FISEGU-444013 format. One record per residue: residue number from 1; residue in three letters; x, y, z of N, C-alpha, C in turn. Coordinates in nm, 3 decimals. Each point is the difference from the previous one (the first is absolute). Example, Ala and Ser with C-alpha at 12.3 -4.5 7.8 and 13.67 -1.06 7.14 Angstrom:
   resi   resn    n.east   n.north      n.up   ca.east   ca.north     ca.up    c.east   c.north      c.up
      1    ALA     1.319    -0.569     0.780    -0.089      0.119     0.000     0.090     0.120     0.000
      2    SER    -0.035     0.105    -0.072     0.082      0.119     0.006    -0.077     0.109     0.073
//
This chain:
   resi   resn    n.east   n.north      n.up   ca.east   ca.north     ca.up    c.east   c.north      c.up
      1    UNK     0.096    -0.132    -0.007    -0.106      0.098     0.030     0.096     0.180    -0.074
      2    UNK    -0.023     0.106    -0.059     0.092      0.052    -0.010    -0.085     0.124     0.133
      3    UNK     0.062     0.081     0.033    -0.026      0.136     0.087     0.048     0.083     0.053
      4    UNK    -0.003     0.119    -0.040     0.018      0.154    -0.004     0.053    -0.006     0.163
      5    UNK     0.101     0.057     0.002     0.102     -0.004     0.133    -0.013     0.140     0.049
      6    UNK    -0.055     0.066     0.087     0.038      0.142     0.094     0.078     0.022     0.142
      7    UNK     0.155     0.000    -0.060     0.062     -0.046     0.172    -0.040     0.118     0.053
      8    UNK    -0.021     0.127    -0.073     0.062      0.160     0.106     0.139    -0.002     0.055
      9    UNK    -0.009     0.151     0.054     0.121     -0.012     0.039     0.047    -0.041     0.145
     10    UNK    -0.022    -0.038     0.070     0.107     -0.048     0.106     0.023    -0.176     0.015
     11    UNK    -0.094    -0.003    -0.122     0.001     -0.161    -0.051     0.189     0.000    -0.033
     12    UNK     0.014     0.096    -0.138     0.161      0.036    -0.025     0.091     0.046     0.098
     13    UNK    -0.066     0.022     0.075     0.101      0.105     0.090    -0.053    -0.035     0.117
     14    UNK    -0.032    -0.011     0.155    -0.014     -0.066     0.186    -0.052    -0.184    -0.007
     15    UNK    -0.050    -0.052    -0.109    -0.013     -0.059    -0.010     0.004    -0.108    -0.128
     16    UNK     0.091     0.015    -0.009     0.107     -0.108    -0.178    -0.106    -0.138     0.086
     17    UNK     0.038    -0.044     0.155     0.010     -0.145    -0.017    -0.153    -0.036    -0.048
     18    UNK    -0.097     0.136     0.058    -0.128     -0.084    -0.054    -0.048     0.012    -0.154
     19    UNK     0.084     0.049     0.005    -0.045      0.051    -0.231     0.063    -0.193    -0.014
     20    UNK     0.160    -0.066     0.013     0.039     -0.045    -0.020    -0.038    -0.140     0.006
     21    UNK    -0.081     0.006     0.139    -0.019     -0.161     0.039    -0.136    -0.006    -0.082
     22    UNK    -0.100     0.105    -0.056    -0.131      0.021    -0.023     0.037    -0.043    -0.160
     23    UNK     0.129     0.017    -0.027     0.040     -0.057    -0.157    -0.038    -0.130    -0.010
     24    UNK     0.126    -0.053     0.133     0.042     -0.133    -0.011    -0.168    -0.112     0.009
     25    UNK    -0.055     0.061     0.076    -0.092     -0.118     0.075    -0.116     0.043    -0.123
     26    UNK     0.001     0.090    -0.132    -0.065     -0.023    -0.084     0.042    -0.043    -0.110
     27    UNK     0.116    -0.050    -0.002     0.068     -0.049    -0.177    -0.007    -0.194     0.119
     28    UNK    -0.028     0.002     0.119    -0.041     -0.178    -0.012    -0.158    -0.003     0.060
     29    UNK    -0.062     0.100    -0.041    -0.159     -0.005     0.038    -0.027    -0.028    -0.215
     30    UNK     0.108     0.074    -0.107    -0.051     -0.025    -0.111    -0.110     0.157    -0.026
     31    UNK     0.102     0.118     0.105    -0.058      0.099    -0.088     0.132     0.078    -0.051
     32    UNK    -0.102     0.067    -0.104     0.144      0.060    -0.136    -0.010     0.148     0.068
     33    UNK     0.096     0.074     0.102    -0.064      0.102     0.096     0.055     0.140    -0.098
     34    UNK    -0.063     0.088    -0.098     0.075      0.134    -0.069    -0.006     0.120     0.044
     35    UNK     0.128     0.074     0.050    -0.014      0.112     0.076    -0.039     0.091    -0.134
     36    UNK    -0.076     0.080     0.065    -0.087      0.055    -0.152     0.099     0.135     0.007
     37    UNK     0.009     0.027    -0.106     0.134      0.085    -0.089    -0.056     0.133     0.060
     38    UNK     0.153     0.081     0.021    -0.001      0.162     0.030    -0.098     0.038     0.151
     39    UNK    -0.031    -0.115     0.059    -0.085      0.062     0.136     0.005     0.125     0.064
     40    UNK    -0.058     0.074     0.078     0.056      0.056     0.089    -0.092    -0.010     0.130
     41    UNK     0.041     0.124     0.100    -0.018     -0.094     0.123    -0.178     0.022     0.023
     42    UNK    -0.036    -0.046     0.056    -0.206      0.003     0.033     0.021     0.146     0.046
     43    UNK     0.059     0.033     0.123    -0.045      0.120     0.054    -0.049    -0.037     0.188
     44    UNK    -0.002    -0.124     0.008    -0.037     -0.036     0.177    -0.145     0.047    -0.004
     45    UNK    -0.001     0.098     0.094    -0.071      0.013     0.085     0.019     0.152     0.029
     46    UNK     0.140     0.014    -0.094     0.068      0.172     0.033    -0.066     0.080    -0.083
     47    UNK     0.042    -0.015    -0.068    -0.022      0.076    -0.126    -0.149     0.071    -0.028
     48    UNK    -0.120    -0.153     0.063    -0.139      0.020     0.000    -0.002     0.144     0.099
     49    UNK     0.067    -0.036     0.134     0.009      0.064     0.098    -0.048     0.216    -0.088
     50    UNK     0.107    -0.020    -0.060     0.086      0.163    -0.021    -0.112     0.031    -0.145
     51    UNK    -0.051    -0.129    -0.059     0.003      0.054    -0.142    -0.101    -0.136    -0.120
     52    UNK    -0.129     0.019     0.151    -0.085     -0.139    -0.082    -0.012    -0.037    -0.146
     53    UNK     0.011     0.097    -0.041    -0.020     -0.054    -0.216     0.109     0.027    -0.047
     54    UNK     0.124     0.036     0.036     0.109     -0.049    -0.009     0.055    -0.129    -0.021
     55    UNK    -0.047    -0.037     0.149     0.031     -0.136     0.050    -0.076    -0.126    -0.086
     56    UNK    -0.195     0.051    -0.051     0.011     -0.099    -0.056     0.023    -0.020    -0.151
     57    UNK     0.070     0.172    -0.018     0.077     -0.018    -0.161     0.078    -0.128     0.011
     58    UNK     0.104     0.054     0.036     0.084     -0.051     0.057     0.022    -0.176    -0.029
     59    UNK    -0.098    -0.086     0.083    -0.068     -0.085     0.035    -0.073    -0.062    -0.168
     60    UNK    -0.028     0.068    -0.043    -0.128     -0.019    -0.102     0.144    -0.004    -0.102
     61    UNK     0.107     0.057    -0.024     0.102     -0.046    -0.102     0.054    -0.103    -0.009
     62    UNK     0.012    -0.081     0.104     0.034     -0.140     0.016    -0.088    -0.080    -0.014
     63    UNK    -0.074     0.007     0.019    -0.137     -0.061    -0.098     0.007     0.017    -0.156
     64    UNK    -0.038     0.042    -0.047     0.065      0.047    -0.153     0.110     0.001    -0.041
     65    UNK     0.078    -0.085     0.102     0.105     -0.058    -0.083     0.008    -0.190    -0.043
     66    UNK    -0.058     0.033     0.135    -0.059     -0.191     0.027    -0.100     0.025    -0.116
     67    UNK    -0.082     0.032    -0.030    -0.079      0.022    -0.162     0.078    -0.001    -0.089
     68    UNK     0.103     0.089    -0.029     0.077      0.008    -0.117     0.062    -0.135    -0.001
     69    UNK     0.056    -0.080     0.106     0.092     -0.104    -0.027    -0.126    -0.095     0.003
     70    UNK    -0.100    -0.030    -0.031    -0.077     -0.098     0.001     0.027    -0.090     0.132
     71    UNK    -0.091     0.037     0.117     0.047     -0.030     0.105    -0.183    -0.055     0.002
     72    UNK    -0.071    -0.086     0.053    -0.118      0.024     0.098     0.018    -0.011     0.125
     73    UNK     0.085    -0.109     0.048     0.010      0.075     0.156     0.153     0.050     0.029
     74    UNK    -0.028     0.103     0.043     0.116      0.028     0.107     0.014     0.014     0.131
     75    UNK     0.129    -0.077     0.023    -0.055     -0.063     0.168     0.152     0.121     0.078
     76    UNK    -0.079    -0.021     0.095     0.158      0.049     0.087     0.035    -0.061     0.202
     77    UNK     0.087     0.062    -0.011     0.004     -0.099     0.165    -0.021     0.097     0.121
     78    UNK    -0.006     0.187    -0.019     0.009      0.065     0.106    -0.108     0.076     0.070
     79    UNK    -0.047    -0.038     0.079    -0.141      0.021    -0.025    -0.112     0.195    -0.034
     80    UNK     0.112     0.058     0.049    -0.046      0.164    -0.037     0.027    -0.014    -0.207
     81    UNK     0.107    -0.041     0.040     0.006      0.021    -0.235    -0.167    -0.129    -0.018
     82    UNK    -0.035    -0.062     0.095    -0.088     -0.062    -0.075    -0.144     0.047     0.004
     83    UNK     0.035     0.050     0.157    -0.227      0.088     0.005     0.081     0.098    -0.152
     84    UNK     0.030     0.107    -0.006     0.048      0.086    -0.102    -0.036    -0.046    -0.123
     85    UNK     0.018    -0.119    -0.030    -0.021     -0.080    -0.119    -0.130     0.001    -0.037
     86    UNK    -0.045    -0.075     0.097    -0.163     -0.067     0.017    -0.118     0.130    -0.003
     87    UNK     0.032     0.101     0.091    -0.066      0.107    -0.022    -0.010     0.115    -0.055
     88    UNK     0.127     0.026    -0.072    -0.013      0.077    -0.104    -0.077    -0.062    -0.155
     89    UNK     0.051    -0.138     0.017    -0.032     -0.049    -0.104    -0.179    -0.059    -0.040
     90    UNK    -0.064    -0.003     0.143    -0.142     -0.017     0.051    -0.086     0.181    -0.027
     91    UNK     0.092     0.094     0.037    -0.060      0.126     0.023     0.030     0.059    -0.149
     92    UNK     0.080    -0.063    -0.107    -0.034      0.043    -0.137    -0.108    -0.062    -0.062
     93    UNK     0.009    -0.115     0.027    -0.111     -0.142    -0.027    -0.163     0.105     0.021
     94    UNK    -0.010     0.000     0.122    -0.142      0.066     0.068    -0.045     0.211    -0.037
     95    UNK     0.136     0.054    -0.022    -0.048      0.072    -0.067     0.073     0.037    -0.110
     96    UNK    -0.127     0.092    -0.109     0.130      0.004    -0.168     0.053     0.160     0.054
     97    UNK    -0.080     0.087     0.050     0.049      0.132     0.013     0.133    -0.008     0.026
     98    UNK     0.000    -0.099     0.139     0.144      0.055     0.076     0.046    -0.131    -0.090
     99    UNK     0.024    -0.042    -0.062     0.096     -0.060    -0.051     0.003     0.023    -0.105
    100    UNK    -0.055     0.064    -0.061     0.063      0.145    -0.083     0.065     0.121    -0.006
    101    UNK     0.018     0.016     0.153     0.059      0.068     0.041     0.117    -0.055     0.048
    102    UNK     0.027    -0.143     0.051     0.131     -0.030     0.036     0.079    -0.042    -0.131
    103    UNK    -0.082    -0.009    -0.143     0.111     -0.024    -0.103     0.027     0.095    -0.037
    104    UNK    -0.036     0.094    -0.003     0.026      0.166    -0.015     0.104    -0.010     0.022
    105    UNK     0.091    -0.031     0.168     0.092      0.079     0.064     0.123    -0.089    -0.085
    106    UNK     0.007    -0.127    -0.075     0.092     -0.017    -0.081     0.025    -0.042    -0.109
    107    UNK     0.097     0.035    -0.063     0.051      0.044    -0.101     0.019    -0.090    -0.108
    108    UNK    -0.094    -0.026    -0.132     0.040     -0.077    -0.124    -0.053    -0.124     0.113
    109    UNK    -0.082    -0.013     0.039    -0.053     -0.077     0.102    -0.134    -0.058     0.041
    110    UNK    -0.055    -0.109    -0.039    -0.104     -0.039     0.045    -0.040    -0.161     0.092
    111    UNK    -0.085     0.065     0.115     0.004     -0.140     0.060    -0.181    -0.032    -0.036
    112    UNK    -0.043    -0.144    -0.024    -0.152     -0.012    -0.012    -0.039    -0.062     0.079
    113    UNK    -0.108     0.060     0.091     0.023     -0.077     0.125    -0.087    -0.132     0.028
    114    UNK     0.086    -0.088     0.059    -0.053     -0.120     0.039     0.091    -0.138    -0.116
    115    UNK     0.078     0.107    -0.078     0.028     -0.110    -0.132     0.147    -0.044     0.148
    116    UNK     0.041     0.008     0.075     0.112     -0.073     0.027    -0.063    -0.071     0.156
    117    UNK     0.030    -0.080     0.137    -0.067      0.012     0.078     0.120    -0.105     0.100
    118    UNK     0.043     0.136     0.055     0.061      0.008     0.186    -0.007    -0.059     0.027
    119    UNK     0.094    -0.126     0.092    -0.053     -0.096     0.084     0.148     0.031     0.045
    120    UNK    -0.021    -0.021     0.125     0.087     -0.052     0.110     0.061    -0.157     0.014
    121    UNK     0.130    -0.018     0.028     0.089     -0.118    -0.059    -0.049    -0.141     0.061
    122    UNK    -0.080     0.066     0.130     0.001     -0.129     0.125    -0.185     0.047    -0.095
    123    UNK    -0.112     0.023    -0.045    -0.081     -0.093    -0.059     0.005    -0.029    -0.118
    124    UNK     0.160    -0.004    -0.072    -0.040      0.008    -0.137     0.076    -0.185     0.076
    125    UNK     0.043     0.041     0.055     0.046     -0.196     0.021    -0.154    -0.088     0.090
    126    UNK    -0.055     0.049     0.095    -0.088     -0.063    -0.012    -0.098     0.002    -0.116
    127    UNK    -0.058     0.116    -0.062    -0.137     -0.028    -0.115     0.079    -0.046    -0.107
    128    UNK     0.109     0.015    -0.065     0.032     -0.028    -0.120     0.127    -0.150     0.011
    129    UNK     0.032    -0.023     0.079     0.110     -0.095     0.049    -0.050    -0.094     0.073
    130    UNK    -0.065     0.035     0.123    -0.022     -0.148     0.083     0.086    -0.018     0.070
    131    UNK    -0.110    -0.077     0.143     0.087     -0.052     0.113     0.068    -0.204    -0.052
    132    UNK    -0.051     0.010    -0.072     0.025     -0.153    -0.056     0.136    -0.009    -0.125
    133    UNK     0.000     0.142    -0.108     0.123      0.002    -0.056     0.123     0.061     0.128
    134    UNK    -0.023     0.019     0.102     0.089      0.102     0.118     0.073    -0.128     0.033
    135    UNK    -0.145    -0.058     0.008     0.096     -0.145     0.117     0.064    -0.074    -0.057
    136    UNK    -0.059    -0.045    -0.140     0.075     -0.085    -0.036     0.217     0.053    -0.053
    137    UNK     0.007     0.106     0.048     0.117      0.061    -0.015     0.072    -0.004     0.124
    138    UNK    -0.040     0.006     0.067     0.045     -0.037     0.180     0.027    -0.121     0.030
    139    UNK     0.167    -0.069     0.016     0.071     -0.092     0.026    -0.001    -0.071     0.178
    140    UNK    -0.070    -0.092    -0.020    -0.054     -0.077     0.151     0.142     0.021     0.058
    141    UNK    -0.027     0.013     0.134     0.133      0.047     0.122     0.087     0.150    -0.067
    142    UNK    -0.086     0.126    -0.002     0.103      0.058    -0.036    -0.013     0.076     0.165
    143    UNK     0.110     0.080    -0.019     0.044      0.097     0.126    -0.135     0.061     0.068
    144    UNK    -0.117     0.046    -0.027    -0.115      0.014     0.055    -0.063    -0.108     0.046
    145    UNK    -0.009    -0.140    -0.022    -0.115     -0.076     0.008     0.040    -0.008     0.183
    146    UNK    -0.085    -0.011     0.029    -0.037     -0.043     0.147     0.030     0.148     0.062
    147    UNK    -0.016     0.138    -0.022     0.016      0.075     0.063    -0.098     0.102     0.023
    148    UNK    -0.041     0.051     0.068    -0.067      0.092     0.030     0.020     0.102    -0.056
    149    UNK    -0.089     0.119    -0.127     0.031      0.123    -0.010    -0.135     0.110     0.012
    150    UNK     0.025     0.094    -0.040    -0.179      0.094     0.079     0.044     0.042    -0.206
    151    UNK    -0.153     0.069    -0.049    -0.033      0.105    -0.104    -0.031     0.124     0.075
    152    UNK     0.095     0.132    -0.105     0.003      0.168     0.092    -0.037     0.041    -0.114
    153    UNK    -0.108     0.047    -0.007    -0.061      0.116    -0.132    -0.024     0.102     0.010
    154    UNK    -0.001     0.081     0.175     0.039      0.123    -0.074    -0.143     0.027     0.054
    155    UNK    -0.021     0.088    -0.029    -0.138      0.119    -0.032    -0.024     0.064    -0.114
    156    UNK     0.090    -0.046    -0.100    -0.004      0.019    -0.143    -0.029    -0.096    -0.093
    157    UNK     0.060    -0.086     0.020    -0.015     -0.132    -0.129    -0.123    -0.051    -0.027
    158    UNK    -0.056     0.012     0.089    -0.124     -0.035    -0.074    -0.138     0.117     0.053
    159    UNK     0.103     0.100    -0.001    -0.170      0.125     0.035     0.087     0.097    -0.122
    160    UNK    -0.100     0.165    -0.020    -0.146     -0.058    -0.002    -0.064    -0.086    -0.024
    161    UNK    -0.105    -0.128     0.104    -0.080     -0.085    -0.132    -0.030     0.053    -0.130
    162    UNK    -0.121     0.066     0.080    -0.033      0.009    -0.148     0.042     0.063    -0.165
    163    UNK     0.104     0.005     0.065     0.150      0.014    -0.138     0.021    -0.106    -0.092
    164    UNK     0.065    -0.055     0.200     0.113     -0.113    -0.108    -0.054    -0.135    -0.006
    165    UNK    -0.117    -0.037     0.064    -0.117     -0.072     0.010     0.064    -0.161    -0.022
    166    UNK     0.122    -0.021     0.083     0.082     -0.122     0.018    -0.059    -0.118     0.145
    167    UNK     0.023     0.060     0.099     0.005     -0.052     0.122    -0.078     0.133     0.079
    168    UNK    -0.046    -0.157     0.126    -0.107      0.068     0.110     0.100     0.088     0.060
    169    UNK    -0.025     0.126    -0.012     0.073      0.029    -0.012     0.005     0.071     0.220
    170    UNK    -0.088    -0.101     0.036     0.012      0.008     0.209     0.080    -0.152    -0.023
    171    UNK    -0.006    -0.070    -0.096     0.069     -0.175     0.042     0.093    -0.024    -0.134
    172    UNK     0.094     0.010    -0.062     0.009     -0.059    -0.119     0.058    -0.132     0.040
    173    UNK     0.003    -0.115    -0.075     0.087     -0.074    -0.005     0.110    -0.042    -0.080
    174    UNK    -0.035     0.011    -0.131     0.080     -0.085    -0.134     0.193     0.051     0.075
    175    UNK     0.047     0.054     0.022     0.105     -0.046     0.069     0.038    -0.044     0.109
    176    UNK    -0.123    -0.035     0.084     0.024     -0.134     0.093    -0.040    -0.123    -0.035
    177    UNK    -0.067     0.017    -0.087    -0.002     -0.109    -0.176     0.140    -0.073    -0.043
    178    UNK     0.103     0.141    -0.045     0.142     -0.023    -0.073     0.043    -0.065     0.089
    179    UNK     0.060     0.060     0.173     0.025     -0.090     0.112    -0.016    -0.139    -0.006
    180    UNK    -0.154    -0.042    -0.048    -0.023     -0.161     0.057     0.054    -0.037    -0.130
    181    UNK    -0.029     0.025    -0.109     0.068     -0.060    -0.082     0.153    -0.050     0.033
    182    UNK     0.106     0.124     0.001     0.104     -0.082     0.022     0.023    -0.080     0.156
    183    UNK    -0.096    -0.048     0.020    -0.017     -0.123     0.172    -0.014     0.145     0.145
    184    UNK     0.070     0.055     0.000    -0.057      0.075     0.088    -0.149     0.040     0.089
    185    UNK     0.049    -0.026     0.137    -0.153      0.085     0.073    -0.034     0.124     0.023
    186    UNK    -0.121     0.008    -0.012    -0.028      0.120     0.031    -0.097     0.071     0.119
    187    UNK     0.098     0.032     0.106    -0.065      0.058     0.095    -0.092     0.108    -0.001
    188    UNK    -0.186    -0.001     0.069     0.006      0.109    -0.026     0.070     0.138     0.038
    189    UNK    -0.032     0.098    -0.052     0.074      0.170    -0.027    -0.101     0.112     0.037
    190    UNK    -0.004     0.006     0.085    -0.090      0.169     0.064     0.031     0.121    -0.104
    191    UNK     0.076    -0.018    -0.020     0.093      0.093    -0.016     0.039     0.070    -0.146
    192    UNK    -0.037    -0.081    -0.148     0.033     -0.069    -0.117    -0.067     0.119    -0.035
    193    UNK    -0.081     0.105     0.000    -0.070      0.106    -0.064     0.037     0.111     0.035
    194    UNK     0.036     0.012     0.092     0.045      0.143     0.116     0.142     0.035    -0.085
    195    UNK    -0.058     0.171     0.019     0.135      0.048    -0.017     0.158     0.006     0.049
    196    UNK     0.060     0.017    -0.069     0.147      0.004     0.027     0.053     0.166     0.000
    197    UNK    -0.074     0.092    -0.067     0.046      0.097     0.004     0.141     0.046    -0.100
    198    UNK     0.058    -0.115    -0.068     0.102      0.053    -0.088     0.009     0.117    -0.038
    199    UNK    -0.100     0.010    -0.085    -0.024      0.168    -0.112    -0.012     0.110     0.160
    200    UNK     0.040    -0.008     0.092     0.043      0.120     0.088     0.125     0.006     0.063
    201    UNK     0.052    -0.135    -0.081     0.114     -0.008     0.093     0.134     0.111     0.011
    202    UNK    -0.007     0.102    -0.129     0.090      0.109     0.084    -0.057     0.096     0.051
    203    UNK    -0.141    -0.001    -0.042    -0.022      0.144     0.171    -0.093    -0.071     0.107
    204    UNK    -0.034    -0.119    -0.023    -0.041     -0.038     0.169     0.061    -0.155     0.031
    205    UNK     0.144     0.050     0.053     0.137     -0.140    -0.044    -0.096    -0.102     0.130
    206    UNK    -0.038     0.125     0.147    -0.089     -0.118     0.121    -0.085    -0.047    -0.007
    207    UNK    -0.118     0.054    -0.041    -0.078     -0.075    -0.033    -0.075    -0.132    -0.132
    208    UNK     0.181     0.034    -0.098    -0.002     -0.080    -0.062     0.083    -0.162     0.051
    209    UNK     0.030     0.013     0.095     0.100     -0.084     0.062    -0.062    -0.083     0.062
    210    UNK    -0.085     0.056     0.073    -0.139     -0.060     0.117    -0.103    -0.058    -0.085
    211    UNK    -0.057     0.032    -0.108    -0.101     -0.088    -0.063     0.077    -0.073    -0.091
    212    UNK     0.159     0.004    -0.024     0.064     -0.161    -0.046     0.056    -0.046     0.071
    213    UNK     0.009     0.040     0.148     0.069     -0.153     0.135    -0.134    -0.042     0.005
    214    UNK    -0.118     0.035     0.027    -0.079     -0.033     0.013    -0.036    -0.078    -0.058
    215    UNK    -0.029    -0.047    -0.123    -0.011     -0.074    -0.134     0.054    -0.109     0.044
    216    UNK     0.194     0.053    -0.006     0.070     -0.081     0.029    -0.005    -0.144     0.110
    217    UNK    -0.029     0.077     0.119    -0.036     -0.030     0.139    -0.075    -0.162    -0.026
    218    UNK    -0.132     0.090    -0.086    -0.118     -0.096     0.028     0.064    -0.175    -0.090
    219    UNK     0.031     0.009    -0.158     0.069     -0.057    -0.056     0.067    -0.138     0.093
    220    UNK     0.073     0.091     0.058     0.085     -0.089     0.105    -0.043    -0.059     0.065
    221    UNK    -0.094     0.113     0.063    -0.082     -0.094     0.105    -0.125    -0.114    -0.012
    222    UNK    -0.072     0.006    -0.146    -0.022     -0.130    -0.012     0.057    -0.106    -0.087
    223    UNK     0.158    -0.016     0.026     0.032     -0.071    -0.019     0.088     0.002    -0.163
    224    UNK    -0.008     0.123    -0.078     0.041     -0.054    -0.081     0.171     0.048    -0.088
    225    UNK     0.090    -0.077    -0.074     0.154      0.018     0.006     0.016     0.077    -0.095
    226    UNK    -0.091     0.076    -0.098    -0.048      0.040    -0.110    -0.092     0.112    -0.008
    227    UNK     0.052     0.144    -0.079    -0.155      0.074    -0.067     0.031     0.008    -0.123
    228    UNK    -0.146    -0.015    -0.100    -0.019      0.006    -0.111    -0.068     0.080    -0.062
    229    UNK     0.089     0.120    -0.064    -0.061      0.132    -0.049    -0.052    -0.001    -0.160
    230    UNK    -0.044     0.109    -0.019    -0.041      0.045    -0.188     0.041     0.111     0.012
    231    UNK     0.026     0.097     0.096     0.045      0.141    -0.057     0.148     0.028     0.068
    232    UNK     0.113     0.050    -0.086     0.102      0.012     0.011    -0.003     0.174     0.201
    233    UNK    -0.064     0.099    -0.070    -0.041      0.080     0.136    -0.032    -0.116     0.106
    234    UNK    -0.075    -0.063    -0.066     0.017     -0.162     0.172     0.114    -0.012     0.123
    235    UNK     0.028    -0.015    -0.156     0.171     -0.122     0.040     0.060     0.114     0.054
    236    UNK    -0.016     0.168    -0.066     0.098      0.049     0.086     0.018     0.011     0.121
    237    UNK    -0.145     0.056     0.036     0.001     -0.011     0.171     0.003    -0.158     0.064
    238    UNK    -0.042    -0.089    -0.090     0.010     -0.153     0.131     0.131     0.001    -0.055
    239    UNK     0.030    -0.003    -0.070     0.156     -0.095     0.008     0.099     0.104    -0.040
    240    UNK     0.017     0.140    -0.020     0.155      0.081     0.026    -0.072     0.075     0.117
    241    UNK    -0.115     0.045     0.066    -0.021      0.065     0.130     0.036    -0.099     0.098
    242    UNK    -0.015    -0.096    -0.035    -0.046     -0.143     0.136     0.090     0.003     0.100
    243    UNK     0.168     0.025    -0.020     0.025     -0.015     0.157    -0.046     0.162     0.109
    244    UNK     0.018     0.100    -0.062    -0.106      0.081     0.088    -0.135     0.015     0.040
    245    UNK    -0.105    -0.051    -0.126    -0.115     -0.068     0.067    -0.036    -0.078     0.072
    246    UNK     0.068    -0.056     0.008     0.012     -0.145     0.175    -0.002     0.121     0.059
    247    UNK     0.170     0.075     0.000     0.021      0.079     0.151    -0.073     0.108     0.026
    248    UNK    -0.081     0.003    -0.082    -0.109      0.172     0.020    -0.099    -0.103     0.080
    249    UNK    -0.064    -0.112    -0.034    -0.131     -0.077     0.104     0.080    -0.038     0.129
    250    UNK     0.103    -0.007     0.002     0.037     -0.140     0.061    -0.030    -0.126     0.045
    251    UNK     0.009    -0.074    -0.134     0.007     -0.093    -0.062     0.119    -0.088     0.002
    252    UNK     0.108    -0.003     0.022     0.095     -0.041     0.086     0.068    -0.002    -0.115
    253    UNK     0.151    -0.136     0.046     0.090     -0.007    -0.165    -0.004    -0.133    -0.080
    254    UNK    -0.058     0.035    -0.068    -0.063     -0.064    -0.138     0.040     0.000    -0.141
    255    UNK    -0.012    -0.074    -0.073     0.011      0.024    -0.141    -0.114    -0.103    -0.082
    256    UNK    -0.064     0.054    -0.096    -0.089     -0.091    -0.070    -0.032     0.041    -0.161
    257    UNK     0.124    -0.055    -0.066    -0.017      0.042    -0.176    -0.131     0.038    -0.021
    258    UNK     0.038     0.039    -0.099    -0.130      0.077    -0.085     0.033     0.037    -0.172
    259    UNK    -0.128    -0.131    -0.069     0.011     -0.040    -0.107    -0.162     0.067    -0.133
    260    UNK     0.082     0.023    -0.091    -0.098      0.035    -0.155    -0.053    -0.136     0.000
    261    UNK    -0.108    -0.013    -0.022    -0.063     -0.093     0.007     0.061    -0.046    -0.157
    262    UNK     0.070     0.027    -0.061     0.084      0.006    -0.158     0.154    -0.099     0.104
    263    UNK     0.040    -0.009     0.109     0.106     -0.078     0.044    -0.062    -0.128     0.023
    264    UNK    -0.060     0.067     0.125    -0.108     -0.132     0.044    -0.020    -0.165    -0.135
    265    UNK    -0.039     0.081    -0.073    -0.024     -0.139    -0.048     0.044     0.013    -0.126
    266    UNK     0.138     0.091     0.002     0.176     -0.099    -0.089     0.048    -0.091     0.108
    267    UNK     0.001     0.088     0.122     0.049     -0.136     0.079    -0.088    -0.124     0.004
    268    UNK    -0.112    -0.006    -0.043    -0.113     -0.101    -0.011     0.037    -0.103    -0.136
    269    UNK     0.058     0.076    -0.064     0.038     -0.057    -0.133     0.175    -0.053    -0.037
    270    UNK     0.077     0.020     0.126     0.129     -0.022    -0.050     0.081     0.043    -0.040
    271    UNK    -0.038     0.191    -0.010     0.070      0.070    -0.134     0.084     0.066     0.156
    272    UNK     0.136     0.035    -0.088     0.129      0.046     0.143    -0.048     0.094     0.085
    273    UNK     0.096     0.034     0.081    -0.023      0.151     0.097     0.025     0.086    -0.107
    274    UNK     0.080    -0.008    -0.081     0.083      0.122    -0.059    -0.120     0.052    -0.083
    275    UNK    -0.078    -0.055    -0.071    -0.037      0.022    -0.093    -0.159     0.048    -0.005
    276    UNK     0.024    -0.012     0.156    -0.116      0.013     0.035     0.014     0.155     0.119
    277    UNK     0.099     0.023    -0.008     0.087      0.106     0.075    -0.073    -0.026     0.174
    278    UNK     0.071    -0.071     0.012    -0.083     -0.051     0.194     0.105     0.110     0.031
    279    UNK     0.167     0.013    -0.105     0.090      0.049     0.090    -0.025     0.200     0.068
    280    UNK    -0.087     0.057    -0.078    -0.042      0.118    -0.012    -0.128     0.009     0.104
    281    UNK    -0.047    -0.064     0.051    -0.120      0.007     0.110     0.121    -0.011     0.147
    282    UNK    -0.083     0.110     0.083     0.041      0.067     0.089     0.047    -0.098     0.138
    283    UNK    -0.043    -0.066    -0.014    -0.016     -0.136     0.161     0.006    -0.096    -0.105
    284    UNK     0.111    -0.054     0.037     0.066     -0.112    -0.093    -0.106    -0.119    -0.004
    285    UNK    -0.011    -0.076    -0.153    -0.102     -0.082     0.059     0.082    -0.168    -0.039
    286    UNK     0.109    -0.009     0.035     0.093     -0.126    -0.034    -0.088    -0.087     0.101
    287    UNK    -0.014     0.042     0.126    -0.039     -0.112     0.094    -0.145    -0.108    -0.074
    288    UNK    -0.075     0.098    -0.067    -0.096     -0.128    -0.030     0.045    -0.014    -0.133
    289    UNK     0.127    -0.007    -0.039     0.051     -0.054    -0.142    -0.007    -0.170     0.055
    290    UNK     0.007    -0.082     0.103     0.047     -0.180     0.052    -0.126    -0.037    -0.001
    291    UNK    -0.011    -0.071     0.004    -0.112     -0.052    -0.006    -0.049    -0.073     0.146
    292    UNK    -0.139    -0.025     0.031     0.002      0.030     0.115     0.002    -0.213     0.070
    293    UNK    -0.004     0.001     0.124     0.062     -0.108     0.059    -0.126    -0.027     0.014
    294    UNK     0.026    -0.165     0.029    -0.182     -0.011     0.007     0.061    -0.101     0.092
//
């Protein structure tokens, strides 16, 4: 299956391991991922706060590029990028007048609303690949089999639910299914959709550390040996700020590896440590690479 891929800025910079591991598992699953040519930043939420119309225009340009390059599906792994692509596509489909205004912002380019379907890579795995095909690529006795892990969606991965339309915003379960597919258990984790505050890290670090610390400590309390995420900002908080966050809430002295769901599946598939970019994770996941002794 050929799929257009929009990486977004952070996947080429601070979250290269997310990008790398996504490509690796896509290849194993028979997905032909092709990065759209000449893409631009989606503006995340910052541009929208300053200039909503310009924000829509720069997102529409990426949709137009995908249309020009003949992609019916356009996937992304960044929740903010996914939200922007889905939201602008939907807005232009529902309001022709707005669509005309947004298209007028683009020089020598025009997007036909609805011609491209933006979709988060997790949803692509669920709806277009399926758990059975994923399971067929998982090695019996892989290092994660028999362990315990929790999925952390954060506040934005499946919200706003009326736009993303992927999972139950209060109790999403597909990443739990992926953890189970590699042979690991998923204890009940009450904090799976609580906000870590990562976008406020530069202006409210103590608050972010408190929010993040509570999430990590709760994961430890329910017996998790690793945390799985689908957002690079969540990874920045839970992984990159882990030591400070645990200290902030008086959680004790421990470390818990944080994996992107693509790294989780890659380990289960027997892909190498290096190929999945695991050496770039802040908390080393090396202890997870040894099979559990029964």
